[in-house]
Structures are given as C-alpha cells and as structure tokens.
TIMI-2910 file (N, C-alpha, C, CB; in pm, 1 decimal, decimal comma, always signed):
<rs>
+----------+----------+----------+----------+----------+----------+----------+----------+----------+----------+----------+----------+------+
!      n_x !      n_y !      n_z !     ca_x !     ca_y !     ca_z !      c_x !      c_y !      c_z !     cb_x !     cb_y !     cb_z ! resn !
+----------+----------+----------+----------+----------+----------+----------+----------+----------+----------+----------+----------+------+
!  +1193,6 !   +145,7 !  -3059,3 !  +1206,6 !   +285,2 !  -3020,9 !  +1090,5 !   +334,9 !  -2932,1 !  +1215,6 !   +370,2 !  -3145,2 !  Met !
!   +967,0 !   +301,4 !  -2972,4 !   +853,6 !   +349,6 !  -2897,6 !   +838,7 !   +276,7 !  -2761,1 !   +727,2 !   +332,6 !  -2981,2 !  Ser !
!   +880,1 !   +145,9 !  -2756,0 !   +874,4 !    +74,3 !  -2630,0 !   +974,0 !   +134,5 !  -2528,9 !   +903,5 !    -75,4 !  -2652,7 !  Ala !
!  +1093,1 !   +166,9 !  -2579,4 !  +1193,3 !   +229,4 !  -2491,9 !  +1148,7 !   +367,9 !  -2443,8 !  +1327,5 !   +240,7 !  -2565,3 !  Ala !
!  +1084,6 !   +442,7 !  -2534,6 !  +1031,3 !   +574,2 !  -2494,4 !   +922,7 !   +561,3 !  -2391,7 !   +978,0 !   +649,3 !  -2614,2 !  Leu !
!   +834,4 !   +467,4 !  -2404,5 !   +730,8 !   +440,8 !  -2308,5 !   +788,6 !   +403,0 !  -2173,2 !   +640,5 !   +332,2 !  -2358,9 !  Leu !
!   +888,5 !   +318,1 !  -2177,5 !   +953,0 !   +275,8 !  -2051,2 !  +1015,0 !   +393,3 !  -1979,7 !  +1060,2 !   +169,6 !  -2077,7 !  Glu !
!  +1080,5 !   +485,0 !  -2051,8 !  +1141,7 !   +599,8 !  -1989,5 !  +1032,8 !   +698,1 !  -1937,9 !  +1236,4 !   +669,7 !  -2089,9 !  Trp !
!   +926,0 !   +710,5 !  -2012,6 !   +819,1 !   +800,1 !  -1972,4 !   +750,4 !   +750,5 !  -1842,5 !   +716,1 !   +812,9 !  -2086,4 !  Ala !
!   +730,1 !   +615,2 !  -1839,6 !   +668,7 !   +562,5 !  -1717,1 !   +758,5 !   +576,9 !  -1597,6 !   +632,2 !   +417,9 !  -1734,6 !  Val !
!   +887,5 !   +553,7 !  -1615,8 !   +982,5 !   +570,8 !  -1507,0 !   +989,4 !   +716,7 !  -1461,4 !  +1120,7 !   +522,6 !  -1549,9 !  Leu !
!   +988,6 !   +812,5 !  -1556,6 !   +986,9 !   +957,4 !  -1517,3 !   +864,8 !   +991,4 !  -1442,7 !   +996,8 !  +1048,5 !  -1638,2 !  Leu !
!   +748,8 !   +937,3 !  -1491,6 !   +620,9 !   +968,3 !  -1423,8 !   +624,4 !   +916,3 !  -1278,6 !   +499,5 !   +904,5 !  -1502,0 !  Ala !
!   +678,0 !   +795,5 !  -1259,7 !   +684,0 !   +739,2 !  -1124,5 !   +772,2 !   +823,8 !  -1033,2 !   +736,3 !   +595,2 !  -1129,0 !  Gln !
!   +884,3 !   +864,6 !  -1083,6 !   +974,1 !   +949,0 !  -1004,5 !   +911,6 !  +1081,2 !   -968,2 !  +1101,9 !   +973,3 !  -1079,1 !  Leu !
!   +840,3 !  +1148,0 !  -1065,1 !   +778,7 !  +1274,9 !  -1037,0 !   +659,2 !  +1261,7 !   -941,3 !   +735,4 !  +1339,2 !  -1165,8 !  Leu !
!   +583,9 !  +1148,5 !   -953,2 !   +477,5 !  +1125,4 !   -862,2 !   +524,9 !  +1105,0 !   -715,2 !   +400,4 !  +1007,2 !   -909,0 !  Leu !
!   +632,1 !  +1029,7 !   -704,4 !   +689,2 !  +1005,2 !   -571,5 !   +742,8 !  +1136,6 !   -512,4 !   +802,7 !   +898,5 !   -579,4 !  Val !
!   +800,9 !  +1222,7 !   -595,5 !   +847,4 !  +1353,4 !   -545,1 !   +728,4 !  +1439,1 !   -502,0 !   +930,4 !  +1427,8 !   -653,7 !  Thr !
!   +619,6 !  +1438,7 !   -576,7 !   +500,3 !  +1513,1 !   -544,5 !   +437,6 !  +1461,0 !   -417,7 !   +401,7 !  +1507,2 !   -658,2 !  Ala !
!   +440,7 !  +1326,4 !   -397,4 !   +388,0 !  +1266,9 !   -276,4 !   +474,1 !  +1311,9 !   -152,1 !   +386,3 !  +1110,0 !   -290,8 !  Met !
!   +598,1 !  +1321,5 !   -173,5 !   +682,1 !  +1370,5 !    -64,7 !   +652,7 !  +1516,8 !    -23,6 !   +826,8 !  +1357,8 !   -105,0 !  Gly !
!   +628,0 !  +1598,4 !   -124,3 !   +588,4 !  +1737,3 !    -98,5 !   +454,0 !  +1744,4 !    -25,4 !   +580,4 !  +1815,6 !   -230,5 !  Cys !
!   +363,3 !  +1661,2 !    -69,8 !   +231,0 !  +1662,1 !     -6,3 !   +240,2 !  +1605,3 !   +141,0 !   +129,2 !  +1576,4 !    -93,6 !  Ala !
!   +323,7 !  +1507,5 !   +163,0 !   +341,6 !  +1456,9 !   +298,2 !   +408,6 !  +1554,7 !   +389,5 !   +419,5 !  +1331,9 !   +295,6 !  Ala !
!   +497,5 !  +1636,4 !   +329,8 !   +560,6 !  +1747,9 !   +406,2 !   +451,7 !  +1847,5 !   +447,0 !   +673,1 !  +1821,0 !   +320,1 !  Phe !
!   +367,0 !  +1882,8 !   +358,5 !   +260,0 !  +1978,9 !   +386,3 !   +161,5 !  +1921,3 !   +486,0 !   +187,3 !  +2018,5 !   +257,1 !  Arg !
!   +141,1 !  +1790,6 !   +480,6 !    +51,0 !  +1724,7 !   +574,6 !   +107,2 !  +1730,2 !   +717,2 !    +27,2 !  +1578,8 !   +532,2 !  Leu !
!   +232,3 !  +1716,2 !   +730,9 !   +295,8 !  +1720,2 !   +867,2 !   +313,7 !  +1864,1 !   +914,6 !   +435,4 !  +1648,0 !   +866,2 !  Met !
!   +350,2 !  +1955,3 !   +832,2 !   +377,8 !  +2089,2 !   +874,0 !   +257,2 !  +2180,5 !   +897,1 !   +463,0 !  +2149,1 !   +776,5 !  Arg !
!   +149,5 !  +2156,8 !   +822,6 !    +30,7 !  +2235,7 !   +843,4 !    +34,8 !  +2365,8 !   +770,9 !    +10,1 !  +2260,0 !   +986,3 !  Gly !
!    +15,7 !  +2481,0 !   +825,6 !     +0,6 !  +2516,9 !   +965,5 !   -141,8 !  +2505,3 !  +1011,4 !    +49,9 !  +2655,7 !   +989,4 !  Pro !
!   -240,2 !  +2499,7 !   +922,0 !   -377,4 !  +2496,2 !   +967,5 !   -435,6 !  +2362,7 !   +927,8 !   -460,1 !  +2613,4 !   +909,2 !  Arg !
!   -554,8 !  +2328,3 !   +988,8 !   -620,5 !  +2202,5 !   +956,9 !   -665,9 !  +2194,8 !   +812,3 !   -737,8 !  +2182,2 !  +1047,3 !  Ala !
!   -707,1 !  +2312,2 !   +755,3 !   -749,8 !  +2310,7 !   +618,9 !   -632,3 !  +2273,2 !   +523,9 !   -808,4 !  +2447,2 !   +582,4 !  Gln !
!   -516,8 !  +2317,0 !   +553,2 !   -397,1 !  +2279,3 !   +471,6 !   -369,1 !  +2131,4 !   +482,6 !   -271,5 !  +2358,9 !   +516,2 !  Asp !
!   -390,4 !  +2075,1 !   +597,0 !   -364,6 !  +1932,0 !   +613,3 !   -469,0 !  +1849,4 !   +541,3 !   -361,4 !  +1894,5 !   +761,0 !  Arg !
!   -594,3 !  +1892,9 !   +540,6 !   -697,4 !  +1821,7 !   +463,3 !   -666,3 !  +1827,3 !   +314,4 !   -837,3 !  +1881,7 !   +490,3 !  Val !
!   -627,8 !  +1941,0 !   +265,5 !   -593,2 !  +1956,4 !   +125,0 !   -473,1 !  +1874,7 !    +91,1 !   -568,4 !  +2100,9 !    +90,9 !  Leu !
!   -370,8 !  +1862,8 !   +180,3 !   -254,0 !  +1780,4 !   +152,8 !   -298,1 !  +1632,3 !   +153,1 !   -140,0 !  +1806,7 !   +258,9 !  Ala !
!   -387,0 !  +1594,2 !   +239,3 !   -432,1 !  +1456,3 !   +240,0 !   -510,2 !  +1423,3 !   +113,4 !   -517,5 !  +1429,4 !   +362,9 !  Leu !
!   -590,9 !  +1517,6 !    +62,2 !   -662,7 !  +1503,1 !    -63,8 !   -561,6 !  +1484,5 !   -175,7 !   -754,0 !  +1626,0 !    -91,1 !  Asp !
!   -458,7 !  +1569,3 !   -178,5 !   -358,6 !  +1556,7 !   -285,1 !   -280,6 !  +1425,0 !   -271,5 !   -261,0 !  +1677,2 !   -281,9 !  Thr !
!   -257,2 !  +1381,1 !   -155,9 !   -179,9 !  +1256,8 !   -132,2 !   -257,1 !  +1135,4 !   -182,4 !   -147,3 !  +1239,9 !    +19,1 !  Leu !
!   -388,4 !  +1130,1 !   -161,2 !   -460,0 !  +1010,0 !   -209,4 !   -475,2 !  +1016,6 !   -361,8 !   -601,0 !   +997,5 !   -141,0 !  Tyr !
!   -489,2 !  +1132,5 !   -424,0 !   -496,2 !  +1142,9 !   -568,5 !   -363,2 !  +1101,4 !   -631,1 !   -533,3 !  +1285,8 !   -610,2 !  Val !
!   -255,3 !  +1144,0 !   -569,9 !   -124,0 !  +1106,2 !   -624,0 !    -99,4 !   +951,5 !   -602,3 !     -9,3 !  +1192,7 !   -553,5 !  Leu !
!   -147,2 !   +895,6 !   -498,3 !   -130,8 !   +752,9 !   -472,8 !   -209,2 !   +675,9 !   -578,0 !   -178,1 !   +715,0 !   -328,9 !  Ala !
!   -324,5 !   +727,9 !   -610,7 !   -407,1 !   +658,5 !   -713,9 !   -336,8 !   +668,8 !   -852,0 !   -554,2 !   +722,2 !   -721,3 !  Ala !
!   -282,5 !   +782,9 !   -880,9 !   -209,5 !   +799,9 !  -1008,0 !    -90,7 !   +708,8 !  -1013,3 !   -164,4 !   +944,5 !  -1026,8 !  Met !
!    -21,1 !   +693,9 !   -902,1 !    +99,2 !   +607,5 !   -897,1 !    +58,6 !   +465,7 !   -920,9 !   +173,4 !   +619,6 !   -761,4 !  Leu !
!    -54,0 !   +424,6 !   -866,4 !   -102,8 !   +290,2 !   -890,4 !   -141,5 !   +271,6 !  -1040,9 !   -224,9 !   +261,4 !   -797,7 !  Leu !
!   -199,5 !   +373,4 !  -1099,8 !   -232,8 !   +364,3 !  -1238,3 !   -105,9 !   +349,0 !  -1325,4 !   -312,6 !   +486,8 !  -1279,5 !  Leu !
!     +1,1 !   +420,1 !  -1288,4 !   +123,2 !   +409,7 !  -1365,4 !   +185,3 !   +272,7 !  -1343,5 !   +221,8 !   +521,3 !  -1327,3 !  Val !
!   +177,2 !   +217,0 !  -1222,5 !   +222,5 !    +78,7 !  -1203,0 !   +136,6 !    -22,5 !  -1287,4 !   +215,1 !    +42,4 !  -1050,2 !  Phe !
!    +10,7 !     +6,2 !  -1299,9 !    -73,7 !    -74,7 !  -1380,9 !    -33,9 !    -71,3 !  -1525,2 !   -212,7 !    -32,7 !  -1366,0 !  Gly !
!     -1,2 !    +49,5 !  -1570,7 !    +44,8 !    +57,7 !  -1712,2 !   +176,4 !    -15,3 !  -1733,4 !    +61,0 !   +204,6 !  -1755,2 !  Ile !
!   +260,7 !     -3,9 !  -1633,8 !   +393,5 !    -67,7 !  -1646,3 !   +384,8 !   -221,8 !  -1646,2 !   +484,9 !    -21,2 !  -1531,1 !  Arg !
!   +302,7 !   -278,4 !  -1559,1 !   +289,8 !   -418,6 !  -1546,8 !   +181,7 !   -485,3 !  -1634,1 !   +264,8 !   -448,0 !  -1409,2 !  Thr !
!    +84,7 !   -405,4 !  -1675,5 !    -22,8 !   -455,9 !  -1754,6 !   -124,9 !   -531,5 !  -1674,1 !    +29,9 !   -541,3 !  -1860,3 !  Gly !
!   -132,4 !   -513,6 !  -1543,7 !   -227,0 !   -584,0 !  -1453,2 !   -348,9 !   -498,7 !  -1431,0 !   -160,8 !   -618,1 !  -1316,8 !  Ser !
!   -463,6 !   -564,7 !  -1426,2 !   -591,2 !   -492,0 !  -1402,4 !   -612,4 !   -461,6 !  -1253,6 !   -711,0 !   -574,7 !  -1455,7 !  Gln !
!   -543,7 !   -531,6 !  -1168,3 !   -562,9 !   -517,5 !  -1022,9 !   -523,6 !   -378,4 !   -974,4 !   -481,1 !   -623,3 !   -947,8 !  His !
!   -424,0 !   -315,5 !  -1034,2 !   -381,9 !   -182,7 !   -993,4 !   -491,5 !    -78,5 !  -1025,5 !   -249,0 !   -145,4 !  -1063,5 !  Tyr !
!   -556,8 !    -98,1 !  -1136,1 !   -664,9 !     -4,2 !  -1174,8 !   -783,3 !    -13,2 !  -1076,6 !   -713,9 !    -34,7 !  -1320,3 !  Phe !
!   -816,4 !   -132,4 !  -1031,1 !   -921,8 !   -147,3 !   -934,3 !   -884,7 !    -93,5 !   -799,6 !   -959,7 !   -288,6 !   -922,3 !  Glu !
!   -757,9 !   -110,1 !   -760,7 !   -713,2 !    -54,8 !   -634,0 !   -713,9 !    +96,9 !   -637,6 !   -574,2 !   -105,8 !   -599,7 !  Ala !
!   -677,9 !   +154,5 !   -754,4 !   -679,3 !   +301,8 !   -769,6 !   -818,1 !   +355,4 !   -757,0 !   -620,5 !   +344,1 !   -903,8 !  Ala !
!   -915,6 !   +283,4 !   -816,4 !  -1056,2 !   +324,4 !   -807,0 !  -1104,7 !   +318,3 !   -663,9 !  -1144,4 !   +236,3 !   -895,6 !  Leu !
!  -1062,8 !   +219,6 !   -590,5 !  -1101,4 !   +203,7 !   -449,7 !  -1042,8 !   +317,4 !   -365,4 !  -1054,0 !    +66,3 !   -395,2 !  Leu !
!   -921,5 !   +351,0 !   -390,9 !   -851,0 !   +456,4 !   -311,4 !   -918,5 !   +591,9 !   -342,1 !   -692,8 !   +461,6 !   -346,7 !  Ile !
!   -955,3 !   +618,4 !   -466,2 !  -1018,6 !   +745,2 !   -496,9 !  -1163,0 !   +754,3 !   -435,2 !  -1023,7 !   +763,6 !   -651,0 !  Thr !
!  -1233,1 !   +645,2 !   -431,6 !  -1364,3 !   +646,5 !   -370,3 !  -1356,0 !   +670,8 !   -221,1 !  -1435,8 !   +517,0 !   -397,6 !  Leu !
!  -1268,7 !   +601,2 !   -150,4 !  -1254,4 !   +618,0 !     -6,8 !  -1195,2 !   +750,9 !    +21,7 !  -1169,9 !   +508,4 !    +54,2 !  Leu !
!  -1103,4 !   +801,2 !    -57,7 !  -1045,1 !   +933,8 !    -34,3 !  -1140,4 !  +1043,4 !    -47,6 !   -935,3 !   +958,4 !   -124,6 !  Gly !
!  -1232,5 !  +1032,5 !   -147,0 !  -1332,4 !  +1134,6 !   -162,9 !  -1425,7 !  +1138,6 !    -44,5 !  -1409,4 !  +1112,9 !   -289,3 !  Phe !
!  -1468,3 !  +1025,7 !     +4,8 !  -1559,7 !  +1019,7 !   +123,8 !  -1485,4 !  +1079,3 !   +246,0 !  -1606,3 !   +867,4 !   +154,4 !  Val !
!  -1357,5 !  +1044,7 !   +260,4 !  -1282,4 !  +1094,4 !   +374,7 !  -1265,8 !  +1248,9 !   +365,4 !  -1143,1 !  +1023,9 !   +381,9 !  Ala !
!  -1237,3 !  +1298,1 !   +248,8 !  -1223,9 !  +1443,1 !   +233,1 !  -1352,0 !  +1518,0 !   +260,8 !  -1177,2 !  +1475,3 !    +95,2 !  Thr !
!  -1466,0 !  +1460,2 !   +214,4 !  -1591,0 !  +1523,4 !   +240,5 !  -1625,9 !  +1518,9 !   +386,0 !  -1697,3 !  +1461,0 !   +160,6 !  Ala !
!  -1596,2 !  +1409,6 !   +457,0 !  -1622,6 !  +1402,0 !   +601,2 !  -1532,6 !  +1495,8 !   +678,7 !  -1604,0 !  +1259,4 !   +651,7 !  Ala !
!  -1406,6 !  +1503,0 !   +641,5 !  -1315,9 !  +1597,6 !   +718,1 !  -1357,9 !  +1745,1 !   +692,8 !  -1161,9 !  +1577,0 !   +674,2 !  Leu !
!  -1402,3 !  +1776,0 !   +570,7 !  -1441,1 !  +1913,2 !   +538,0 !  -1564,9 !  +1950,8 !   +619,0 !  -1468,0 !  +1928,8 !   +385,2 !  Ser !
!  -1657,9 !  +1854,3 !   +625,0 !  -1783,1 !  +1881,4 !   +704,9 !  -1754,9 !  +1895,2 !   +850,3 !  -1886,0 !  +1770,1 !   +686,3 !  Lys !
!  -1656,9 !  +1814,5 !   +899,3 !  -1622,2 !  +1829,9 !  +1037,7 !  -1555,6 !  +1961,9 !  +1069,2 !  -1535,0 !  +1720,0 !  +1078,6 !  Phe !
!  -1469,2 !  +2009,5 !   +977,4 !  -1403,8 !  +2136,6 !  +1000,8 !  -1501,2 !  +2252,8 !   +995,4 !  -1294,3 !  +2157,1 !   +900,6 !  Leu !
!  -1609,5 !  +2238,8 !   +911,2 !  -1703,2 !  +2348,6 !   +898,8 !  -1805,7 !  +2353,3 !  +1015,9 !  -1776,2 !  +2337,0 !   +765,6 !  Met !
!  -1852,4 !  +2233,6 !  +1055,4 !  -1961,4 !  +2235,8 !  +1154,1 !  -1921,9 !  +2174,9 !  +1288,2 !  -2081,2 !  +2162,0 !  +1099,5 !  Arg !
!  -1812,0 !  +2097,7 !  +1293,3 !  -1774,7 !  +2035,3 !  +1421,7 !  -1832,0 !  +1898,5 !  +1445,5 !  -1816,2 !  +2121,9 !  +1532,3 !  Gly !
!  -1914,6 !  +1851,8 !  +1347,8 !  -1968,0 !  +1717,7 !  +1360,9 !  -1984,0 !  +1659,6 !  +1217,1 !  -2106,5 !  +1719,0 !  +1440,3 !  Glu !
!  -1983,2 !  +1525,4 !  +1205,9 !  -1994,0 !  +1465,9 !  +1076,7 !  -2134,9 !  +1418,1 !  +1056,8 !  -1894,8 !  +1353,2 !  +1060,0 !  Val !
!  -2194,6 !  +1353,8 !  +1148,3 !  -2331,4 !  +1297,7 !  +1138,6 !  -2425,3 !  +1389,6 !  +1209,3 !  -2340,4 !  +1154,5 !  +1198,9 !  Ile !
!  -2528,4 !  +1434,9 !  +1146,6 !  -2624,5 !  +1528,2 !  +1209,9 !  -2740,3 !  +1450,4 !  +1267,9 !  -2676,7 !  +1633,5 !  +1108,0 !  Glu !
+----------+----------+----------+----------+----------+----------+----------+----------+----------+----------+----------+----------+------+
</rs>
C-alpha cells in the first residue's frame, strides 16, 4: 500500500513540476520586463533541481542529487550576476 502511494505521489510531483516549469518558461519568453525574466529564470532552475531530486527519489540514484546541487549552485551565481548587471550595467567592477 505505501509503495503504491509513494509511486503515485512521485508521479504527481513530477507532473506538477513540469507544469510549473512550463509556466515559468512562458513568463521567461513573455517578459514584459527584464526583471520578470530574471525571476522566471531563477524559478526555472529551482524547479529543474526539484525535478531532478524527484527523479533521484524515484530511481534511488545518487547522481541526480549531485546534479541538482550543481544546478542550484550555478543558478544562484547566474541570478546574482544578472541582478547585478540589471542594477549597475556591469558585472565585474
């Protein structure tokens, strides 16, 4: 009973995460401002990391967890750089 419930919960989580990624991708393309696009990109990488974590739970593989950690680290640096660029017009001072 609990294994079947876990399987359904993981499947539902994957479907909802893919739906949320679609909404974030729509906001990334539509804009209307650059700040909206940066926020959508930030949301997209967080959702991608969560989707990888759910895949890791489903398969039981450690590699998905390491890839999710890498995505979040690179995504944070990218968001910080884009935010600094939008505020000041340059990334490196």
